[in-house]
C-alpha angles and dihedrals in degrees: 000000000000114000128190134175115199141148113286124247134195088263087069096055096094094053091042091052091050089055093047098043091060088061093044093051101040110024144045089228090102117040088209108110101188123071113251119235122229087247094053090046091050087053090053093049089053095045094051093038091063092069110005138038125261116190134192128199115217126195113192089346093304119115106240099167145354140207132192145161128232128188111276096221134355098240113100095236088067093057094112094053125079139180119223137205133192126190130177136191100272087235092056103053124121094035101099095257090121092051093051092047090048094048091051092050094047090049091054092046090052091050091053091055098249115156112197133032121196126199117197109203125190108222135273101033111130096175096054090046089052092048094049094044092046086058092051100264112149122204111248106165142017121193117196125222096352098141135041121207133155088006097299133100115245130204123217124210123198125217124187132201120201104216095195117043101214120058117229117260112272099031124118093249090054094054 
């Protein structure tokens, strides 16, 4: 099997939407409730790609997963913090694809000088927790009953990864 990880393009939007729409329609992993069209996904890729990376994993030229980063918050002081997401074709989970995609994304975020990566995980989701923690993420928050989907309340936990080990002088963490 030939595997490639590369930056996503608008041409990948239909395959990405198919992967994501599975999670929208069958799980509480995504809090979206309406399927996303290929055109809407192409716009998301374009919007994110202006500032941050969006990667796809292809196996034998078929998109089997994707990972991307978005700004954590809109205020300028947050510009060094991002939130990340990774989604895989449901038939391809448990094979290390998510970890390979995530490592590629994290390496690029480090190279761009970003400091903190935040992963929000709807609970329960043991596989996503294992993935994040295997990459060095640490749980920092848990919000109860913050979303409702399929008639039930869903918790969200937040994990963070500090991309650079030593805080800069003058930060609260350095004091």
